[in-house]
C-alpha positions as CSV (number, residue, x, y, z in Angstrom):
1,M,102.2,36.4,65.8
2,S,103.5,36.5,69.4
3,I,105.3,33.3,70.8
4,S,105.3,32.9,74.6
5,P,108.4,32.5,76.8
6,R,107.1,28.9,78.0
7,F,107.1,27.9,74.3
8,L,110.8,29.3,73.9
9,Q,112.2,27.8,76.8
10,E,110.8,24.3,75.9
11,L,112.4,24.6,72.5
12,R,115.8,25.5,74.0
13,D,115.5,22.6,76.4
14,R,115.1,20.3,73.7
15,L,117.8,21.6,71.4
16,S,121.4,21.0,71.5
17,L,123.0,24.1,71.0
18,S,126.3,22.5,69.8
19,E,124.4,20.4,67.2
20,I,122.7,23.4,65.9
21,I,125.8,25.5,65.6
22,G,128.2,22.3,64.5
23,G,125.9,21.7,61.3
24,R,127.2,25.3,60.3
25,V,130.4,25.7,61.9
26,K,133.3,23.4,62.5
27,L,133.6,22.8,66.3
28,T,136.2,21.0,68.8
29,R,135.5,20.3,72.3
30,A,137.3,22.1,74.8
31,G,136.4,20.8,78.1
32,R,132.9,21.3,79.3
33,E,132.5,23.7,76.0
34,F,133.0,23.8,72.1
35,K,135.4,26.0,70.2
36,G,135.9,27.2,66.6
37,C,136.4,30.0,64.3
38,C,133.6,32.6,64.4
39,P,131.4,32.5,61.2
40,F,130.5,36.4,62.0
41,H,133.9,37.7,61.3
42,R,137.2,36.3,59.7
43,E,139.6,34.9,62.1
44,K,142.4,32.1,62.1
45,T,142.4,31.5,65.8
46,P,139.1,30.1,67.2
47,S,137.6,32.4,69.4
48,F,134.1,31.4,69.2
49,Q,132.7,29.4,72.0
50,V,129.6,27.3,72.6
51,N,128.2,26.3,75.8
52,D,125.4,23.6,76.0
53,E,124.7,23.8,79.8
54,K,124.3,27.6,79.7
55,Q,122.6,27.5,76.2
56,F,124.4,30.4,74.7
57,F,127.4,31.0,72.2
58,H,129.9,34.0,72.6
59,C,133.0,35.3,70.4
60,F,135.7,36.9,72.1
61,G,136.6,38.3,69.0
62,C,134.0,40.3,67.6
63,G,131.6,40.1,70.6
64,A,128.7,38.1,69.0
65,H,126.4,36.5,71.5
66,G,123.2,34.6,72.0
67,D,121.3,31.6,72.0
68,A,120.0,28.9,69.4
69,V,117.3,31.5,67.9
70,G,119.6,34.3,67.8
71,F,122.2,32.3,66.3
72,V,120.0,31.0,63.5
73,M,118.6,34.5,62.9
74,R,121.9,35.7,62.5
75,H,123.9,33.1,60.5
76,D,120.8,32.2,58.1
77,N,119.6,35.8,57.9
78,L,116.2,34.9,59.1
79,S,113.7,36.8,60.9
80,F,112.7,35.8,64.7
81,I,109.6,33.8,63.7
82,E,111.5,32.2,60.8
83,A,114.3,31.0,63.3
84,V,111.7,29.8,65.6
85,E,109.8,27.6,63.0
86,V,113.1,26.2,61.5
87,L,114.3,25.2,65.1
88,A,110.9,23.9,66.2
89,A,110.7,21.7,63.2
90,K,113.8,20.1,64.1
91,V,112.7,18.9,67.3
92,G,108.9,18.0,66.3
93,M,107.4,21.0,68.0
94,Q,104.4,22.9,66.4
95,V,104.7,26.5,66.8
96,P,101.4,27.8,68.6
97,Q,98.9,29.5,66.4
98,A,97.5,32.9,67.9
99,T,93.8,32.3,66.7
100,P,91.6,29.7,65.5
101,Q,91.6,31.3,62.3
102,D,95.5,31.4,62.3
103,Q,95.4,27.4,62.9
104,A,92.9,26.7,60.4
105,Q,95.1,29.1,57.9
106,A,98.1,27.1,58.8
107,K,96.4,23.7,58.3
108,R,95.5,24.6,54.9
109,E,98.9,26.2,54.1
110,K,100.6,23.1,55.3
111,G,98.2,21.2,52.8
112,L,99.2,23.3,49.8
113,H,102.9,23.1,50.8
114,Q,102.7,19.5,50.9
115,L,101.0,19.3,47.4
116,C,103.8,21.8,45.8
117,E,106.5,19.6,47.3
118,D,105.1,16.3,46.0
119,A,104.4,18.1,42.7
120,A,108.0,19.3,42.3
121,K,109.2,15.6,43.3
122,W,107.0,14.3,40.4
123,F,108.4,16.7,38.0
124,E,112.4,15.7,39.0
125,E,111.1,12.1,38.5
126,Q,109.8,13.0,35.0
127,L,113.3,14.8,34.1
128,H,115.3,11.7,35.1
129,S,112.9,9.2,33.6
130,P,114.5,7.2,30.7
131,R,111.5,8.1,28.4
132,N,112.2,11.7,28.7
133,R,116.0,11.3,28.0
134,E,115.9,13.6,25.3
135,V,114.8,16.4,27.7
136,L,117.7,16.0,30.3
137,E,120.0,15.8,27.3
138,Y,118.8,19.2,26.1
139,V,119.1,20.9,29.9
140,T,122.7,19.6,30.1
141,S,123.5,20.7,26.8
142,R,122.9,24.3,28.3
143,G,126.0,23.8,30.3
144,L,124.2,22.6,33.4
145,G,125.9,20.0,35.5
146,H,123.8,17.1,37.4
147,E,124.8,18.9,40.9
148,I,123.3,22.2,39.9
149,I,120.3,20.3,38.5
150,D,120.0,18.6,41.5
151,S,120.5,21.6,43.7
152,F,117.8,23.7,41.9
153,R,115.6,20.7,41.7
154,L,115.1,21.0,38.1
155,G,112.3,19.0,36.4
156,Y,110.0,18.3,33.5
157,A,106.2,18.6,32.7
158,P,105.2,16.1,30.0
159,S,102.7,17.1,27.5
160,D,100.0,14.8,28.8
161,D,97.7,17.4,30.9
162,Q,96.2,14.6,33.1
163,A,99.3,12.7,34.3
164,L,100.2,15.1,37.2
165,R,96.5,15.1,38.5
166,Q,96.3,11.3,38.3
167,H,99.4,11.0,40.5
168,L,98.3,13.8,43.1
169,L,94.8,12.6,43.2
170,K,96.3,8.9,44.7
171,L,98.1,10.8,47.1
172,G,94.8,12.2,48.6
173,Y,94.8,15.7,47.1
174,S,91.5,17.1,45.7
175,N,90.9,18.8,42.4
176,P,90.2,22.2,44.4
177,M,93.5,22.0,46.1
178,M,95.4,21.6,43.0
179,I,93.9,24.4,41.5
180,E,94.4,26.5,44.6
181,A,98.1,25.5,44.5
182,G,98.4,26.8,40.8
183,V,99.5,23.2,39.5
184,M,95.9,22.8,37.7
185,K,93.6,24.8,35.8
186,E,89.9,24.8,35.8
187,S,88.2,23.6,32.4
188,A,86.1,26.1,30.9
189,R,84.2,23.3,29.2
190,G,83.5,21.6,32.4
191,T,85.6,18.7,32.1
192,D,88.4,17.6,34.5
193,P,91.1,20.1,35.5
194,Y,94.0,20.0,33.1
195,A,97.8,20.9,34.0
196,F,98.8,24.4,33.7
197,F,102.4,23.3,32.8
198,R,102.8,21.0,30.1
199,D,105.9,20.0,27.9
200,R,108.1,22.3,29.8
201,V,111.3,22.4,31.7
202,I,110.2,22.9,35.3
203,F,111.9,25.5,37.8
204,P,110.5,25.1,41.2
205,V,110.4,28.3,43.2
206,M,111.0,28.3,46.9
207,D,110.3,30.6,49.8
208,A,112.8,31.8,52.3
209,K,112.5,28.6,54.4
210,G,113.3,26.5,51.3
211,R,109.8,25.3,50.9
212,V,108.4,24.8,47.1
213,V,105.6,27.7,46.7
214,A,105.2,27.9,42.9
215,F,107.1,26.8,39.4
216,G,108.1,28.3,36.4
217,G,108.2,26.5,33.0
218,R,110.4,27.1,30.2
219,I,109.3,25.8,26.5
220,L,111.2,23.3,24.7
221,P,113.1,23.9,21.4
222,E,110.6,23.7,18.6
223,H,112.5,20.5,17.3
224,M,111.4,18.8,20.7
225,R,107.6,19.9,20.8
226,P,104.7,18.1,19.2
227,P,103.5,19.8,15.8
228,S,101.4,22.9,16.5
229,R,97.7,22.8,15.3
230,S,97.6,26.6,14.8
231,D,100.0,29.7,14.3
232,F,100.0,30.0,18.0
233,T,103.4,30.6,19.5
234,P,103.5,29.6,23.2
235,P,105.4,32.1,25.4
236,K,109.1,31.2,26.3
237,Y,108.3,31.2,29.8
238,I,105.2,30.8,32.3
239,N,104.9,31.3,35.9
240,S,102.4,30.2,38.4
241,S,99.5,32.5,39.4
242,D,99.5,34.2,42.9
243,T,98.4,31.5,45.3
244,P,97.8,31.6,49.1
245,L,101.4,30.5,49.3
246,F,102.8,32.7,46.6
247,H,102.7,36.2,45.3
248,K,105.1,36.8,42.4
249,G,105.7,40.5,43.3
250,R,107.0,39.7,46.7
251,T,109.3,36.6,45.8
252,L,112.9,36.3,44.2
253,Y,114.0,33.2,42.5
254,A,116.7,31.5,44.4
255,G,116.3,33.8,47.3
256,Q,116.9,31.0,49.7
257,H,120.2,30.2,48.2
258,A,121.2,33.9,48.0
259,R,120.4,34.5,51.7
260,L,122.8,32.0,53.1
261,A,125.6,33.0,50.5
262,A,125.0,37.1,51.2
263,K,127.3,37.1,53.9
264,D,130.2,36.5,51.5
265,H,128.8,37.0,48.1
266,K,127.3,40.1,46.2
267,I,123.7,39.8,45.7
268,V,123.3,40.1,41.9
269,V,119.5,40.7,40.3
270,V,119.2,38.9,36.9
271,E,116.2,38.4,34.5
272,G,115.3,34.9,34.5
273,Y,115.8,31.3,35.9
274,M,118.8,30.1,33.5
275,D,120.7,33.2,34.2
276,V,120.4,32.7,37.9
277,I,121.4,29.2,37.5
278,A,124.3,29.8,35.1
279,C,125.4,32.7,37.7
280,Q,125.4,30.2,40.6
281,Q,127.3,27.6,38.6
282,A,130.0,30.1,37.8
283,G,130.4,31.0,41.5
284,F,127.9,33.9,42.0
285,K,126.0,32.6,44.6
286,G,124.1,35.7,45.3
287,A,122.3,35.7,42.1
288,V,118.3,36.0,42.1
289,A,115.6,37.1,39.6
290,P,111.9,38.5,40.1
291,L,109.3,36.0,38.5
292,G,108.2,37.5,35.1
293,T,107.4,41.1,36.4
294,A,109.6,44.1,36.8
295,L,111.2,44.5,39.9
296,T,108.9,45.4,42.9
297,E,109.3,47.7,45.8
298,E,108.7,44.7,47.9
299,Q,111.6,42.6,46.0
300,I,113.6,45.7,46.6
301,M,113.0,45.7,50.3
302,I,113.8,41.8,50.1
303,L,117.1,42.4,48.3
304,W,118.3,45.1,51.1
305,K,116.9,42.4,53.9
306,L,119.1,39.6,52.2
307,I,122.4,41.6,53.0
308,P,123.7,41.0,56.3
309,H,126.2,44.0,56.3
310,D,125.6,47.7,57.0
311,H,126.2,48.6,53.7
312,K,123.4,47.2,51.4
313,E,124.0,47.7,47.6
314,P,122.9,44.6,45.4
315,I,123.8,44.9,41.4
316,L,121.0,45.2,39.2
317,C,122.3,43.3,35.8
318,F,120.3,44.0,32.9
319,D,120.3,42.8,29.4
320,G,122.0,45.3,27.0
321,D,118.8,45.9,24.7
322,E,116.3,48.6,25.0
323,A,114.0,46.4,27.1
324,G,116.6,46.0,29.5
325,Y,117.6,49.6,29.6
326,R,113.8,50.5,30.1
327,A,113.6,48.0,32.8
328,A,116.6,49.8,34.6
329,V,114.8,53.3,34.2
330,R,111.6,51.7,36.0
331,A,113.7,50.2,38.8
332,A,115.4,53.3,39.5
333,D,112.3,55.4,39.4
334,R,110.9,52.9,42.1
335,M,114.1,53.1,44.1
336,M,113.9,56.8,45.0
337,A,111.0,56.5,47.6
338,L,112.8,53.6,49.4
339,L,116.3,54.8,49.5
340,K,118.0,55.2,53.0
341,P,121.5,56.2,54.1
342,S,123.9,53.0,52.8
343,Q,120.9,51.4,51.1
344,S,121.1,51.7,47.3
345,V,121.8,49.6,44.2
346,R,124.0,49.8,41.3
347,F,123.4,49.2,37.6
348,A,125.3,46.7,35.3
349,F,124.6,46.4,31.7
350,L,125.5,43.6,29.5
351,P,126.4,44.0,25.8
352,E,123.4,44.0,23.6
353,G,122.3,40.5,22.6
354,D,123.7,39.0,25.4
355,D,122.4,37.7,28.8
356,P,124.1,36.5,31.7
357,D,123.9,32.7,30.5
358,T,125.4,33.4,27.3
359,Y,127.8,35.9,28.2
360,I,129.3,33.8,31.0
361,R,129.5,30.6,28.8
362,E,131.2,32.7,26.1
363,N,133.5,35.0,28.1
364,G,134.0,33.3,31.8
365,A,133.2,34.0,35.1
366,A,136.3,36.6,35.5
367,A,134.7,38.7,32.7
368,F,131.3,38.6,34.2
369,T,133.1,39.9,37.4
370,Q,134.8,42.8,35.6
371,L,131.2,43.9,34.4
372,L,129.8,43.8,37.4
373,E,132.6,45.7,39.0
374,R,132.1,48.4,36.3
375,G,128.6,48.9,37.3
376,L,127.1,52.4,37.9
377,S,126.0,53.7,41.1
378,L,122.2,54.8,41.3
379,V,123.0,58.5,41.2
380,D,125.4,58.3,38.2
381,F,123.0,56.2,36.4
382,L,120.2,59.0,36.9
383,W,122.6,61.8,35.6
384,R,123.5,59.9,32.7
385,H,120.1,58.8,31.8
386,H,118.7,62.3,32.1
387,S,121.8,64.3,30.7
388,A,123.8,61.9,28.1
389,G,123.3,62.5,24.3
390,Q,120.7,65.3,24.9
391,N,120.9,68.9,23.7
392,F,121.4,71.6,26.3
393,A,122.4,74.5,24.1
394,T,119.8,76.8,25.4
395,P,119.3,78.4,29.1
396,E,115.7,77.0,29.0
397,L,116.8,73.5,28.2
398,R,119.3,73.5,31.0
399,A,116.8,74.9,33.4
400,G,114.4,71.9,32.4
401,L,117.1,69.5,33.2
402,S,117.9,71.2,36.8
403,A,114.1,71.0,37.6
404,K,113.8,67.5,36.4
405,L,117.1,66.4,38.8
406,E,115.6,68.5,41.7
407,D,112.3,66.5,41.3
408,I,113.9,63.2,41.5
409,A,115.9,64.1,44.4
410,A,112.9,65.5,46.3
411,K,111.4,61.7,46.1
412,I,114.0,60.6,48.7
413,P,112.4,60.5,52.1
414,D,115.7,60.7,54.0
415,K,116.3,64.6,54.0
416,Q,120.3,64.3,54.6
417,L,120.5,61.8,51.7
418,Q,118.3,64.0,49.5
419,Y,120.6,66.9,50.2
420,Y,123.6,65.0,48.7
421,Y,121.8,63.8,45.9
422,R,120.8,67.4,45.0
423,Q,124.6,68.6,45.7
424,F,125.8,65.9,43.5
425,F,123.5,66.9,40.7
426,R,124.4,70.6,41.2
427,D,127.9,69.8,41.0
428,K,127.5,67.7,37.8
429,L,125.8,70.8,36.1
430,N,128.2,73.0,37.2
431,E,130.8,70.9,35.8
432,Q,128.9,70.3,32.6
433,F,127.9,74.0,32.0
434,G,130.2,76.1,34.2
435,R,129.3,77.9,37.3
436,N,126.8,80.1,35.7
437,W,124.7,77.6,34.0
438,Q,121.5,78.4,36.1
439,K,121.3,81.9,34.9
440,G,119.1,80.6,32.1
441,K,116.5,79.8,34.6
442,F,115.5,83.5,34.7
443,S,116.2,86.3,32.6
444,G,120.2,86.6,33.0
445,T,122.3,88.9,34.8
446,N,122.9,92.6,34.6
447,K,126.4,93.7,34.5
448,Q,125.3,97.4,35.7
449,Q,125.1,96.9,39.2
450,G,123.1,99.5,41.4
451,T,121.1,100.8,38.3
452,G,117.5,99.2,39.2
453,M,117.9,95.9,37.4
454,T,119.5,94.1,40.5
455,G,118.8,97.0,43.1
456,I,122.2,96.7,44.5
457,T,123.8,100.1,45.3
458,L,126.7,99.0,47.7
459,P,129.6,101.2,47.5
460,P,133.1,99.6,47.1
461,V,133.8,97.9,50.3
462,G,136.7,96.0,51.6
463,K,136.6,92.5,53.0
464,R,136.0,93.6,56.8
465,Q,133.1,95.5,55.5
466,A,131.7,93.1,53.5
467,E,131.8,90.4,55.8
468,N,129.6,92.5,58.0
469,M,127.2,94.0,55.5
470,I,126.8,91.3,52.6
471,P,125.6,88.3,55.1
472,R,122.7,90.6,56.2
473,L,121.7,91.2,52.9
474,L,121.8,87.5,51.7
475,L,119.8,86.5,54.9
476,L,117.2,89.2,54.4
477,T,116.8,88.0,50.8
478,I,116.1,84.5,51.8
479,L,113.7,85.4,54.5
480,N,111.7,87.3,52.0
481,H,112.1,85.0,49.0
482,P,112.7,81.3,50.3
483,E,111.4,80.3,46.8
484,I,115.0,80.9,45.5
485,Y,116.6,78.7,47.9
486,P,116.9,75.5,45.6
487,Y,119.1,77.9,43.4
488,V,121.1,79.2,46.1
489,Q,121.6,76.4,48.2
490,E,125.4,76.3,48.3
491,D,125.6,79.8,48.8
492,C,123.5,79.6,51.8
493,H,125.6,77.1,53.6
494,R,128.7,79.5,53.0
495,I,127.2,82.5,54.6
496,D,129.0,83.1,57.7
497,P,127.7,86.3,59.6
498,E,130.3,87.6,62.2
499,D,127.2,88.4,64.6
500,A,126.5,85.5,66.9
501,D,122.7,86.0,66.9
502,L,122.8,85.8,62.9
503,R,124.8,82.9,62.7
504,V,122.5,81.2,64.8
505,L,119.4,82.4,62.6
506,Q,121.6,81.4,59.5
507,E,122.2,77.7,60.7
508,N,118.3,77.3,61.6
509,M,117.1,78.8,58.5
510,V,119.2,76.4,56.3
511,Q,117.9,73.5,58.3
512,I,114.2,74.5,58.1
513,L,114.7,74.9,54.3
514,E,116.2,71.6,53.8
515,T,113.2,70.0,55.4
516,L,110.5,71.8,53.2
517,E,109.4,70.4,50.0
518,V,109.6,72.8,47.2
519,E,105.9,73.8,47.1
520,D,106.4,74.7,50.9
521,L,109.1,77.2,50.3
522,D,107.2,80.6,50.7
523,K,107.7,83.3,53.4
524,A,105.0,82.5,55.7
525,T,105.8,79.0,56.1
526,L,109.4,79.9,56.8
527,L,108.7,82.7,59.5
528,S,106.2,80.2,61.4
529,Q,109.0,77.9,62.0
530,I,111.5,80.8,62.9
531,T,108.8,81.7,65.1
532,A,108.3,78.5,66.5
533,L,112.3,78.2,67.4
534,G,112.0,81.7,69.4
535,L,114.1,83.4,66.7
536,T,111.5,86.2,65.8
537,E,113.3,89.1,67.3
538,I,116.7,88.4,65.4
539,S,114.6,87.8,61.9
540,D,112.7,91.1,62.5
541,R,115.8,92.9,63.0
542,L,116.6,92.3,59.5
543,L,113.1,92.4,58.1
544,T,112.4,96.0,59.4
545,N,115.8,97.6,58.8
546,E,115.2,99.9,56.0
547,R,118.7,100.8,55.4
548,L,119.3,97.2,54.3
549,Y,116.7,97.6,51.5
550,V,118.4,101.0,50.4
551,H,121.7,99.0,49.7
552,A,119.6,95.9,48.2
553,G,116.4,96.9,46.6
554,F,116.1,93.3,45.1
555,A,115.4,91.9,48.6
556,R,112.1,93.8,49.2
557,P,109.1,91.2,49.6
558,D,107.3,92.4,46.2
559,V,110.2,91.8,43.8
560,A,109.7,88.9,40.9
561,P,111.8,85.8,41.9
562,E,114.0,86.1,38.6
563,K,114.8,89.8,39.6
564,V,115.7,88.6,43.3
565,L,118.0,85.8,42.0
566,E,119.6,88.1,39.6
567,G,120.5,90.6,42.6
568,W,121.5,87.5,44.7
569,K,124.2,86.4,42.1
570,S,125.5,89.9,41.6
571,L,125.9,90.4,45.4
572,I,127.8,87.1,45.6
573,A,130.0,88.0,42.8
574,Q,130.7,91.5,44.6
575,W,131.6,89.5,47.8
576,E,133.9,87.0,46.1
577,K,135.6,89.9,44.3
578,S,135.9,91.9,47.6
579,R,137.6,88.8,49.4
580,F,139.7,88.2,46.7
581,S,141.1,91.8,46.9
582,A,141.4,91.6,50.3
583,D,143.6,88.4,50.0
584,L,145.7,90.0,47.1
585,Q,146.4,93.0,49.6
586,A,147.3,90.8,52.4
587,A,149.6,88.7,50.3
588,R,151.3,91.9,49.1
589,L,152.0,93.2,52.3
590,T,153.3,89.7,53.5
591,L,155.5,89.9,50.5
592,A,156.9,93.5,51.5
593,A,157.6,92.3,55.0
594,A,159.3,89.1,53.7
595,M,160.6,88.7,50.3
596,T,160.5,85.1,50.1
597,E,159.8,82.7,47.1
598,E,156.9,81.2,48.5
599,N,155.5,84.6,49.2
600,E,156.1,85.9,46.0
601,S,154.6,82.8,44.3
602,R,151.5,83.5,46.5
603,V,151.2,87.1,45.0
604,L,151.8,86.0,41.4
605,A,149.2,83.2,41.7
606,L,146.6,85.6,43.1
607,K,147.3,88.2,40.1
608,Q,147.0,85.2,37.8
609,M,143.7,84.5,39.2
610,Q,142.5,88.1,38.9
611,M,143.3,88.4,35.3
612,E,141.3,85.2,34.6
613,Q,138.5,86.6,36.5
614,V,138.8,89.5,34.5
615,E,138.7,87.7,31.3
616,E,135.7,85.7,32.4
617,R,133.7,88.9,33.1
618,D,134.9,90.2,29.5
């Protein structure tokens, strides 16, 4: 919906900027302006100024600047349209609708909003009515003070299934409106609609503007309920069905509270209404909850939108039982396609049998803070979930784990972030199984170099010769066999050809391979992109050089991938050995020229490393 400049100017003219900002920030008059401490950064000396005449605010400390709409957007973490609607309501202006259809929809929704508000007020009155004193006593016995009860507008729906309908009828609402708003259900027997919520504690659900749009209801303890006429056990919680005002998968309970608190408090996602309220009462003002569903993609996006900082990492706090763990796994899976740099989540788990409500009451807020601080990053949770407590005794099982982790990383749309996830998993695999863990993917290495298995016939070479020849062979191998790239990614980044043209080819080839999906890692795709970059002449210089194939037969186009990878690893091992030998020879020459303790220690250290490498090979 677009808003005309004329409407915005009229809105600004009707507003007193100092009153709007003064309701959120303590201001003092300073001549024609007002001063105060900036709400957008921490400061002790006021550098934040408000000018009613010019209709703008400015902070000389952090540079924040704007008008009333901009201030409300930034301070209350609202969108442009939301901020305009909030300010327009203050001065009695109606935000213009774009079309007659929009106007009709807005009128309809306004009626439903008012109906939900009137229903919420009625539920509140029932909770505080003397005849329902036992229900209020039950609520306060759960550790909730009257202030938090009022803040969250808790109520009570009595067992009489017509009481709310009669009240709303007196206010002028029709039965169809009550059904559309979700507070009544249509009778299958053709009689009057009946109340959806009966004999339950009521939790009003608000939208981002603080308007009531739905309700949740918690069952009372069994001793407070009327005797059941059957064996049916009612669910502990029920929630409003989706309505024109409300979609449970796109709403977070207490989101309006968390939005205002997100500047100074962590966003914590817990399971239910009572958990949110217990967290809020204990000082965790950023607590929210999904509404009877697993965390959806839309709710994940809302979580990130709530946080006004650059680094967005809400904490998902799950119950410590099997159901809580399964919910965490589902959330992690949904998260992968949404990830962006500086935009992720953390996972915290309660002890089995606890939820945030009971945990805070029994252990205190400090213990809950420590539990949240021990939360796992998303990448750590994924690694632990797929690796902890499982058997990886065989090469096949290790290769399966590798493939699974590669598939997970491939879901991330941002290529740079995808690269860092892959690198993290590979580092973990190397740490867990050693540097040669990936051998099991194929048939193993052959120690008899140059005897047909690997196709390597390189004579012994020094460091200088190796730095000229081996990078060429490695680049040639990847040109013919890009399918092995996921298994040699780290090696490819280390290739540093002395020839400037080959260095350009290597850098662009790695960049191309990083952007390709696993199924697109084939020679034709790689060469077409190399051609598009104008690098065909350089790549052909390698592909048509028969002398290179004499030294590394495994690099030929018709060799099976497992043999290619086997040859690659042998070539890398020879390259590292040649570099090590050259470093040891240089250290000996340095020691001969200057018999210092430092030079002697360098030689001894390299000799020790050489012995360890021999023992590893044996």
